[in-house]
ZAMARGU-4260 file (C-alpha; in steps of 0.2 Angstrom, whole numbers, plus 5000, padded with zeros to 4 digits):
<rodrens>
0) 5013/5329/4942 | 5023/5319/4931 | 5031/5311/4949 | 5015/5304/4955 | 5011/5298/4939
5) 5027/5286/4940 | 5020/5283/4958 | 5004/5276/4951 | 5012/5266/4938 | 5025/5260/4952
10) 5012/5254/4962 | 5002/5245/4949 | 5016/5236/4943 | 5019/5229/4962 | 5002/5225/4964
15) 4999/5216/4946 | 5014/5207/4954 | 5007/5202/4970 | 4991/5195/4963 | 5002/5185/4949
20) 5013/5179/4965 | 4996/5175/4975 | 4994/5156/4975 | 4978/5147/4975 | 4975/5135/4991
25) 4974/5116/4989 | 4968/5102/4999 | 4984/5091/5005 | 4979/5071/5007 | 4995/5063/5019
30) 4998/5045/5017 | 4992/5032/5029 | 5005/5020/5032 | 4996/5010/5050 | 4998/4991/5048
35) 4992/4977/5058 | 5005/4973/5070 | 5007/4953/5066 | 4998/4940/5057 | 4990/4928/5066
40) 4997/4936/5083 | 5014/4929/5077 | 5027/4945/5079 | 5042/4936/5075 | 5054/4947/5065
45) 5062/4933/5053 | 5057/4934/5035 | 5059/4921/5021 | 5058/4937/5012 | 5076/4941/5014
50) 5083/4925/5008 | 5090/4924/4989 | 5079/4915/4977 | 5094/4904/4974 | 5093/4900/4993
55) 5073/4898/4994 | 5073/4887/4977 | 5085/4872/4980 | 5080/4862/4963 | 5098/4866/4952
60) 5085/4864/4938 | 5073/4876/4941 | 5088/4889/4947 | 5097/4885/4930 | 5080/4892/4920
65) 5078/4907/4933 | 5096/4911/4931 | 5093/4913/4909 | 5077/4920/4910 | 5087/4935/4919
70) 5097/4938/4907 | 5086/4934/4891 | 5067/4941/4899 | 5061/4951/4885 | 5049/4961/4898
75) 5066/4962/4908 | 5074/4971/4897 | 5063/4985/4894 | 5060/4988/4911 | 5080/4990/4910
80) 5079/5002/4896 | 5065/5012/4906 | 5079/5011/4919 | 5089/5022/4907 | 5077/5032/4899
85) 5073/5038/4918 | 5093/5041/4923 | 5094/5051/4906 | 5079/5063/4914 | 5087/5063/4929
90) 5105/5071/4920 | 5093/5083/4909 | 5085/5090/4926 | 5104/5090/4934 | 5108/5101/4917
95) 5094/5113/4918 | 5102/5118/4936 | 5119/5125/4926 | 5121/5138/4913 | 5117/5135/4896
100) 5131/5139/4886 | 5135/5139/4868 | 5145/5144/4853 | 5141/5154/4840 | 5151/5159/4821
105) 5141/5168/4811 | 5143/5176/4792 | 5131/5188/4783 | 5131/5201/4771 | 5119/5217/4773
110) 5113/5230/4761 | 5102/5245/4771 | 5093/5261/4760 | 5104/5278/4759 | 5092/5287/4763
115) 5091/5278/4782 | 5098/5282/4797 | 5110/5268/4798 | 5112/5270/4777 | 5117/5290/4781
120) 5128/5286/4795 | 5139/5271/4787 | 5143/5281/4770 | 5149/5297/4781 | 5158/5284/4793
125) 5177/5282/4787 | 5186/5266/4792 | 5204/5274/4789 | 5207/5289/4781 | 5200/5291/4764
130) 5192/5272/4767 | 5173/5274/4768 | 5163/5259/4775 | 5162/5243/4763 | 5144/5244/4753
135) 5136/5231/4753 | 5141/5227/4771 | 5149/5212/4779 | 5147/5205/4795 | 5158/5192/4805
140) 5155/5184/4821 | 5163/5173/4833 | 5157/5172/4852 | 5150/5164/4866 | 5133/5165/4874
145) 5126/5162/4890 | 5108/5161/4898 | 5108/5155/4917 | 5089/5155/4926 | 5093/5159/4945
150) 5086/5145/4954 | 5077/5155/4968 | 5059/5146/4972 | 5068/5129/4970 | 5059/5125/4954
155) 5074/5116/4946 | 5080/5108/4961 | 5065/5098/4963 | 5063/5093/4946 | 5078/5085/4949
160) 5074/5078/4964 | 5056/5072/4957 | 5067/5064/4941 | 5078/5056/4954 | 5063/5049/4963
165) 5056/5043/4946 | 5070/5033/4942 | 5072/5025/4959 | 5054/5021/4958 | 5058/5012/4941
170) 5073/5001/4946 | 5059/4997/4961 | 5047/4994/4947 | 5062/4983/4938 | 5062/4974/4956
175) 5045/4970/4954 | 5045/4963/4937 | 5058/4952/4944 | 5051/4945/4958 | 5035/4943/4947
180) 5046/4933/4934 | 5053/4920/4947 | 5036/4916/4953 | 5030/4913/4936 | 5043/4902/4933
185) 5043/4894/4947 | 5023/4890/4946 | 5026/4885/4929 | 5040/4874/4933 | 5028/4864/4947
190) 5014/4863/4935 | 5027/4855/4923 | 5029/4842/4937 | 5013/4840/4941 | 5008/4837/4925
195) 5022/4824/4923 | 5015/4816/4939 | 4999/4816/4933 | 5004/4808/4914 | 5012/4792/4926
200) 4998/4791/4935 | 4984/4791/4919 | 4997/4778/4910 | 4995/4768/4928 | 4979/4767/4925
205) 4977/4763/4907 | 4988/4747/4910 | 4976/4744/4927 | 4960/4745/4915 | 4969/4735/4900
210) 4974/4722/4915 | 4953/4721/4918 | 4948/4723/4900 | 4957/4708/4896 | 4951/4698/4911
215) 4933/4706/4905 | 4936/4698/4889 | 4942/4681/4894 | 4923/4680/4906 | 4915/4685/4889
220) 4923/4670/4882 | 4917/4659/4896 | 4900/4666/4892 | 4901/4675/4914 | 4900/4691/4906
225) 4891/4700/4893 | 4897/4710/4878 | 4893/4726/4887 | 4901/4725/4900 | 4918/4720/4888
230) 4912/4738/4879 | 4912/4746/4894 | 4929/4742/4899 | 4937/4745/4882 | 4927/4764/4881
235) 4934/4766/4898 | 4952/4764/4891 | 4951/4774/4876 | 4944/4787/4886 | 4961/4786/4897
240) 4973/4786/4884 | 4963/4802/4875 | 4966/4811/4893 | 4982/4804/4891 | 4986/4814/4875
245) 4978/4830/4883 | 4989/4828/4896 | 5004/4828/4883 | 4997/4844/4876 | 4998/4852/4893
250) 5014/4847/4895 | 5021/4854/4878 | 5012/4872/4881 | 5018/4873/4900 | 5035/4868/4892
255) 5032/4882/4880 | 5029/4895/4891 | 5043/4892/4902 | 5054/4896/4885 | 5046/4910/4881
260) 5050/4919/4898 | 5067/4911/4895 | 5068/4921/4879 | 5071/4904/4869 | 5061/4896/4854
265) 5053/4879/4862 | 5064/4866/4865 | 5064/4853/4882 | 5063/4859/4899 | 5075/4849/4910
270) 5070/4843/4925 | 5070/4834/4940 | 5054/4823/4941 | 5057/4817/4957 | 5055/4832/4965
275) 5037/4833/4965 | 5037/4818/4977 | 5045/4830/4993 | 5038/4835/5004 | 5031/4853/5003
280) 5036/4865/5019 | 5022/4872/5029 | 5029/4884/5041 | 5035/4900/5036 | 5045/4913/5043
285) 5033/4928/5038 | 5041/4943/5049 | 5029/4955/5055 | 5020/4967/5042 | 5027/4984/5044
290) 5042/4973/5034 | 5032/4973/5018 | 5034/4993/5016 | 5055/4989/5014 | 5055/4972/5006
295) 5040/4973/4993 | 5044/4982/4978 | 5028/4987/4971 | 5026/4998/4987 | 5042/5006/4987
300) 5039/5009/4970 | 5022/5018/4975 | 5030/5027/4991 | 5045/5035/4976 | 5029/5041/4965
305) 5023/5046/4980 | 5039/5058/4983 | 5038/5062/4966 | 5022/5069/4965 | 5024/5078/4979
310) 5039/5087/4974 | 5028/5090/4954 | 5016/5100/4968 | 5030/5112/4973 | 5037/5112/4956
315) 5021/5118/4949 | 5018/5131/4961 | 5035/5138/4959 | 5026/5141/4941 | 5016/5157/4950
320) 5031/5166/4957 | 5043/5178/4946 | 5058/5170/4936 | 5076/5178/4936 | 5088/5175/4923
325) 5103/5181/4919 | 5111/5181/4902 | 5129/5188/4894 | 5138/5187/4878 | 5158/5191/4873
330) 5165/5189/4857 | 5171/5197/4843 | 5162/5207/4827 | 5169/5214/4813 | 5163/5216/4795
335) 5179/5211/4788 | 5188/5195/4794 | 5207/5204/4798 | 5198/5214/4810 | 5194/5202/4820
340) 5208/5200/4829 | 5209/5217/4834 | 5207/5221/4851 | 5198/5231/4861 | 5189/5237/4845
345) 5180/5222/4837 | 5178/5215/4855 | 5158/5214/4859 | 5150/5210/4876 | 5134/5213/4886
350) 5127/5205/4902 | 5108/5207/4908 | 5096/5201/4922 | 5074/5200/4918 | 5061/5197/4929
355) 5047/5188/4923 | 5033/5185/4931 | 5015/5177/4925 | 4999/5188/4924 | 4990/5184/4907
360) 4993/5164/4909 | 4987/5163/4929 | 4975/5149/4921 | 4986/5139/4913 | 4997/5138/4927
365) 4983/5137/4940 | 4975/5121/4929 | 4993/5113/4930 | 4994/5116/4947 | 4979/5107/4951
370) 4982/5094/4941 | 4998/5090/4952 | 4988/5091/4965 | 4977/5079/4958 | 4990/5067/4952
375) 4998/5068/4972 | 4983/5061/4981 | 4981/5048/4966 | 4997/5044/4971 | 4993/5044/4991
380) 4978/5029/4988 | 4988/5021/4976 | 5002/5018/4990 | 4990/5015/5004 | 4981/5005/4993
385) 4997/4994/4987 | 5001/4994/5009 | 4984/4984/5009 | 4987/4973/4994 | 5001/4967/4999
390) 4995/4961/5018 | 4981/4953/5010 | 4990/4944/4999 | 5001/4937/5015 | 4985/4932/5022
395) 4975/4925/5011 | 4990/4914/5005 | 4994/4910/5028 | 4976/4904/5024 | 4980/4895/5009
400) 4995/4888/5015 | 4986/4881/5035 | 4971/4875/5022 | 4979/4865/5009 | 4990/4854/5024
405) 4972/4848/5029 | 4967/4844/5011 | 4981/4836/5006 | 4979/4824/5020 | 4962/4822/5017
410) 4964/4818/4998 | 4979/4805/5002 | 4970/4793/5016 | 4955/4795/4999 | 4967/4785/4990
415) 4975/4776/4999 | 4957/4771/5003 | 4953/4768/4985 | 4969/4760/4979 | 4965/4746/4994
420) 4945/4746/4986 | 4953/4746/4965 | 4961/4726/4973 | 4944/4722/4982 | 4933/4727/4967
425) 4945/4716/4956 | 4946/4701/4966 | 4927/4700/4966 | 4924/4703/4950 | 4935/4688/4945
430) 4926/4678/4957 | 4909/4686/4950 | 4903/4694/4967 | 4905/4712/4959 | 4897/4720/4946
435) 4908/4726/4932 | 4900/4743/4934 | 4908/4742/4951 | 4925/4741/4945 | 4923/4754/4932
440) 4917/4763/4944 | 4932/4759/4958 | 4945/4763/4945 | 4938/4779/4938 | 4933/4786/4957
445) 4952/4779/4960 | 4959/4788/4945 | 4950/4805/4949 | 4955/4806/4968 | 4972/4804/4963
450) 4972/4819/4951 | 4967/4830/4962 | 4977/4823/4976 | 4994/4828/4962 | 4983/4846/4960
455) 4983/4848/4979 | 5001/4846/4979 | 5004/4858/4964 | 4993/4872/4973 | 5003/4869/4988
460) 5019/4871/4980 | 5012/4886/4970 | 5008/4893/4989 | 5025/4891/4994 | 5032/4900/4977
465) 5016/4912/4984 | 5021/4917/4999 | 5037/4921/4997 | 5035/4933/4982 | 5020/4940/4996
470) 5032/4945/5006 | 5044/4952/4994 | 5057/4939/4990 | 5065/4934/4975 | 5073/4951/4968
475) 5088/4954/4978
</rodrens>
């Protein structure tokens, strides 16, 4: 009868363990890495993303600024510390695979009641002949203790792999910050050159307006025009001078934006102003879309985050299975320090193994498991989103480069025509064959066209930077 009772208990225990090991079903999602075969039908695999930024940006002043930023930029240095944190997490997970070994040294004092099993036993025990156990009883201990979880289900190993994937992800995150930093400095530098050029245009226009203003004052004195014309020309000169100070303020702000990115206090930013007048290249080697998966740090980061999320699901799944542990101890223990060196009488040792399976707390384990799977699905969508975003960014920049080239060509012709109109209107005004308003409007239209031309040139330079960044260049 008792034997049957033991069988029933054993079967019940095995049933509980089986139930605890049963893993709930989840819906896994696979990532889609498919991308179009080419950009605009171009199958050439040559890619500017493989160029180092020092080769892509040939302006020495710009190179010096980028070099300084890569050393001093606070955001980049913060990201470097995130890498260090992730590296230490890998070390911690690696350490969990090994037995934990510790040293224990202790001393204590105990007084038990005489009428207890321990007290009665101590009272009747002699250490040596005629020498009873001391009361109260001291206790001295020195030993080694070890605990080790046997990684049967690869829970600890997958956790270590996940931590390593997150470490690599943090490295790609640093690379992504680097590409963004390089691009932002380059764009700000070109904006600064554009502002310098706009300032030059405005000052030339002020000189032109002053000349016209002097002419109209002379004509007023000769009664060939009215005071209204004089005031209109004067107002136009003052408006242009006000615009000059607006541009000077923008130059200061842009310089300080660059200084902030370089991690330094406001100072003059050295630059080659003549670099703005050089032709902007419009034909870039973009390679093929599949290269984005290897070149863009944000896509590589998303891929590593996905790998880590998949491993985290495996770690969470392993929580349903029994864990196997081994503990051991070895040392020396005695009530007198002089007895600690007596071997083997004072020696202690132990070894034990245990199996622990979850029975009651399964809801918490399920919640962790389902959350890990949800994060893995999130990571799939994020990975696919980063690929789609990368392709669209490249497509937008390629279209922008083409359209800006056409726009710049047309605006250049517009500026040329308006420059000729200024000379014609001035000559006609001097001979009273043109109204002063025609002169004013012609000068104003010419200035606006020149500023727009400079803005378009700046956009071309920005597009050059953005296509390099979109393809994944700037971090290597």
